[in-house]
C-alpha positions in Angstrom: -24.8 -3.7 10.2 -21.0 -3.5 9.4 -19.4 -7.1 9.3 -15.7 -6.8 10.6 -13.7 -10.0 9.8 -10.8 -11.1 12.0 -7.4 -12.3 10.8 -8.6 -16.0 11.2 -11.7 -15.4 9.0 -9.4 -14.0 6.3 -7.0 -16.9 6.7 -9.9 -19.4 6.6 -11.2 -17.7 3.1 -7.8 -18.0 1.7 -7.6 -21.6 2.7 -11.0 -22.5 1.3 -10.0 -20.5 -2.1 -6.8 -22.9 -2.2 -8.8 -26.0 -1.5 -10.9 -25.2 -4.6 -8.2 -23.4 -6.8 -4.7 -24.5 -5.7 -2.8 -22.2 -8.2 -4.4 -19.1 -6.8 -2.4 -15.9 -6.1 -3.7 -13.8 -3.3 -3.7 -9.8 -3.5 -4.6 -8.6 -0.1 -6.3 -5.2 0.0 -7.3 -2.6 2.7 -10.8 -2.6 1.6 -13.6 -2.8 -0.9 -12.7 0.4 -2.9 -9.1 -1.0 -3.4 -10.7 -4.1 -4.9 -13.0 -1.9 -7.2 -9.9 -0.1 -8.4 -7.8 -3.4 -9.1 -10.7 -5.6 -10.3 -10.7 -4.3 -14.0 -6.9 -4.3 -14.1 -6.1 -7.6 -12.6 -7.0 -11.0 -13.8 -5.6 -14.6 -14.2 -5.6 -16.8 -11.1 -5.5 -13.8 -8.8 -8.1 -13.5 -5.9 -8.5 -9.9 -4.5 -9.2 -10.3 -0.7 -10.7 -7.4 1.4 -8.8 -7.4 4.7 -10.8 -4.8 6.5 -7.9 -2.2 6.9 -4.4 -1.9 6.7 -3.1 -3.2 10.0 -5.3 -6.1 9.9 -3.9 -6.8 6.4 -0.4 -6.6 7.8 -1.3 -9.1 10.6 -2.7 -11.7 8.1 0.7 -11.4 6.1 2.7 -11.8 9.3 0.6 -14.9 10.1 1.1 -16.3 6.7 4.8 -15.5 6.8 5.3 -17.1 10.3 3.4 -20.4 10.0 4.9 -23.6 8.5 1.5 -24.6 7.3 0.8 -21.3 5.5 4.1 -20.4 4.0 3.2 -21.9 0.6 0.5 -19.5 0.1 1.2 -17.0 -2.5 0.0 -13.7 -1.1 1.1 -10.1 -1.8 -0.4 -7.0 0.2 -0.9 -3.7 -1.1 -1.4 -0.9 1.5 -1.5 2.9 1.7 2.0 4.4 2.7 0.0 7.0 4.8 2.9 8.4 7.0 5.1 5.5 7.1 7.6 7.4 5.1 7.8 9.9 8.0 7.7 7.6 10.9 9.9 4.7 9.6 7.2 2.0 9.9 8.8 -1.1 8.0 6.4 -3.2 6.0 6.9 -7.1 5.5 8.7 -7.9 2.3 5.6 -9.2 0.7 3.5 -5.9 1.3 4.0 -3.1 -1.1 2.7 0.5 -0.4 1.3 3.4 -2.7 3.1 6.4 -3.6 3.6 8.8 -2.1 0.8 8.5 0.5 -2.4 6.7 -0.8 -4.4 5.3 -3.6 -6.9 8.4 -3.9 -3.8 10.7 -4.1 -2.5 8.6 -7.1 -5.8 9.2 -8.7 -5.9 12.9 -8.0 -2.4 13.5 -9.3 -3.5 12.0 -12.9 -6.0 13.8 -15.2 -8.8 12.1 -13.4 -10.0 15.2 -11.6 -10.9 16.7 -15.1 -13.4 14.1 -15.6 -15.0 14.7 -12.1 -15.3 18.6 -13.3 -16.8 17.5 -16.5 -19.3 15.5 -14.8 -20.2 17.7 -11.7 -18.9 21.2 -12.3 -20.2 24.3 -14.1 -17.8 24.7 -17.0 -17.9 28.5 -16.8 -17.5 28.6 -13.2 -14.3 26.4 -13.6 -12.7 28.5 -16.4 -13.3 31.5 -14.2 -11.9 30.0 -11.1 -8.8 28.6 -13.0 -8.2 32.0 -14.7 -8.0 33.6 -11.2 -6.5 30.9 -9.1 -4.8 28.3 -11.2 -5.7 24.6 -11.5 -8.4 23.0 -9.5 -6.1 20.2 -8.4 -3.5 22.7 -7.1 -6.3 24.4 -5.2 -7.5 21.2 -3.7 -3.8 20.4 -2.7 -3.1 23.7 -1.0 -6.5 23.5 0.8 -5.8 20.0 2.1 -2.3 20.6 3.4 -3.1 21.7 6.8 -5.3 18.8 7.5 -2.5 16.5 6.2 0.1 18.1 8.4 -2.3 17.6 11.3 -2.4 14.0 10.5 1.3 13.7 10.1 1.8 15.4 13.4 -0.5 12.8 14.9 1.4 9.9 13.5 4.4 11.4 15.4 2.7 12.0 18.7 -0.4 10.7 20.3 -1.7 8.4 17.2 -5.4 9.4 18.3 -8.1 8.3 15.9 -8.8 11.0 13.3 -11.7 9.2 11.6 -14.2 11.8 12.3 -11.8 14.6 11.5 -13.1 15.9 8.2 -12.3 19.1 6.2 -16.1 19.6 5.7 -16.3 20.4 9.4 -14.4 23.6 8.8 -15.8 24.5 5.4 -16.7 28.1 4.5 -19.0 29.0 1.6 -16.2 30.7 -0.3 -14.2 27.5 -0.4 -11.8 28.4 2.5 -11.5 26.4 5.5 -10.9 27.7 9.0 -7.6 26.4 9.9 -7.4 27.7 13.5 -10.8 25.7 14.3 -9.1 22.7 12.7 -6.1 23.0 14.9 -8.1 23.6 17.9 -10.3 20.5 17.2 -7.1 18.3 16.8 -5.9 19.4 20.2 -9.4 18.7 21.6 -9.1 15.1 20.1 -5.6 14.7 21.9 -3.1 15.1 19.0 -1.0 17.4 21.3 -1.6 18.9 24.5 -1.7 22.3 23.4 -2.0 24.6 20.2 1.4 25.7 20.8 2.8 22.2 20.7 0.9 21.3 17.9 1.9 24.2 15.7 5.6 23.3 16.8 5.3 19.8 15.7 3.7 21.0 12.3 6.5 23.6 11.9 9.3 20.9 12.2 7.9 18.6 9.8 10.3 17.9 7.0 10.0 19.9 3.6 8.8 17.2 1.0 6.5 17.3 -1.8 2.8 18.2 -0.7 1.3 14.7 -1.8 3.3 13.1 0.9 1.2 14.9 3.4 -2.3 15.2 1.8 -4.7 12.4 2.6 -6.6 11.3 -0.5 -10.0 11.2 1.3 -9.4 14.7 2.5 -8.6 16.0 -0.8 -11.9 14.5 -2.0 -13.7 15.9 0.7 -12.4 19.2 -0.3 -13.1 18.8 -3.9 -16.6 18.1 -2.9 -16.6 21.5 -1.0 -15.5 23.4 -4.3 -18.1 21.7 -6.3 -20.6 22.8 -3.8 -19.5 26.4 -3.8 -17.2 28.3 -6.2 -17.2 25.7 -9.0 -20.8 25.7 -9.5 -21.7 22.2 -9.2 -24.4 20.2 -7.5 -24.9 21.2 -3.8 -25.4 17.6 -2.7 -22.1 16.0 -4.5 -20.1 13.9 -2.2 -17.3 11.4 -2.1 -19.6 8.5 -3.1 -20.2 10.4 -6.5 -16.6 11.4 -7.1 -14.5 8.4 -6.2 -16.0 6.1 -8.9 -15.4 8.6 -11.5 -11.7 9.0 -10.4 -11.2 5.3 -10.6 -12.9 4.8 -13.8 -11.0 7.8 -15.4 -7.6 6.4 -14.4 -6.1 5.1 -17.8 -4.1 2.2 -18.5 -1.1 4.3 -19.3 -1.4 5.9 -15.8 -1.5 2.6 -14.1 1.6 1.4 -15.9 3.5 4.2 -14.5 2.8 3.7 -10.9 4.8 2.4 -8.0 2.1 -0.1 -7.5 2.5 -1.5 -10.9 6.4 -1.7 -10.7 6.5 -3.3 -7.2 3.8 -5.8 -7.5 5.3 -6.8 -10.9 8.7 -7.3 -9.4 7.2 -9.4 -6.6 5.6 -11.6 -9.3 8.9 -11.9 -11.2 10.9 -12.9 -8.0 8.3 -15.5 -7.3 8.6 -16.9 -11.0 4.9 -15.9 -11.6 3.4 -14.1 -14.4 2.0 -10.9 -13.6 -1.8 -10.9 -14.0 -2.4 -7.6 -15.5 -5.4 -7.3 -18.1 -3.8 -4.2 -19.5 -1.1 -5.6 -21.7 -1.7 -5.5 -25.6 
């Protein structure tokens, strides 16, 4: 059974923590995987709070910001940017976002994917693939683009739920994906009223670096597809195997280069607070 907490439950947790530890600083996060990423990196008087999703996190922050009885709570939110860069969605001042789209994309853009390949792929198959096709990360990126652009189009149109829209549904054994079937499925889900309309929205999307479009979870799904096929890995490898390796492979130096680090450090400085990073020498 999945436990879903409401905004009031999260506020109550914060208040109970303050009652016991008045100096606590709160980092509000979208979910448990974000907590797993930040826990080895953030210490001090910081409490990492699972808010059960981006928009619930934002509602928690808005409640804190608007309530005279809560305004003394020192809380900062961290969310995935998703397609806020495209839609113009504005975050509260004390919420920062990942660059350019989500945390998984940050991990995949670093060298973390090499450790995944070392753990789950066949080295000879990887060498053959990269010799013929270029890097694995670029291969993942190119395959994930259509799914990212469908999601981007959805953010500008119907904003229907695409939680069950996954690349694996359109996977072929040679590590290609049926893009026509993906577009047709998106139309059936209500992203646009017709294939022609959806193709037109996608064609008019702005030209930006690919990582702005590619959803990290889609990219992980596609990497799993490669490992199950042309990269010669385990047939049953899935996101639950890959994502912990990505998190654990992300170096201290990589973290200190991120917008997450720069923006969260700036927030602490503006509040006159010491940054609670475990990575400092």
